[in-house]
Structure formats: C-alpha cells, structure tokens
N, C-alpha and C positions, 0 to 999 in steps of 0.2 A: 499467569498467561499476560498479565497487565504490560510488563516490559515488551513482550512480543510485540503487543497491538503499536504501542509507542513507536517500534524501530520499524513497523510497517506505515504509519503515519508519515513519519518522518522521511523515509524513503520516497513514498508517494510524494509528498511535498517537494520534493526535489526534481522531480520528473517533468517532461515537457506537457502542457495542459491536454493534448490529444490522446498521451499514453495513459495520463491521471485518470480521463475520464473512463478509458477502458477497464482501468483497475477499478474503478468505483462503481461501474456497472456489474462487475463480476464479485465485489465485496469481499476481496482475499484480505484476510487477516493472519495469515500464515507465512511467516517470512520466508522459509525455503521456498514454500509456492512461488512466491514473488519472483 
C-alpha cells in the first residue's frame, strides 16, 4: 500500500496550497477517494 500513499503525496504536492490544506485535514491516503 506504500505506492498508493506515494501517489497521494505526489498528487497533493501538485495541488494549490488551499486545497492541499483541506486534504491534509482529512488525511486522505486512498487515491481513488482523492
């Protein structure tokens, strides 16, 4: 499941800071949910 988290981190890093903050608060680590 580590690759999945990696994908999420890369995806989040590409987002605008305000959106990144929203996702950070909900701690989504499941890529399809993202």
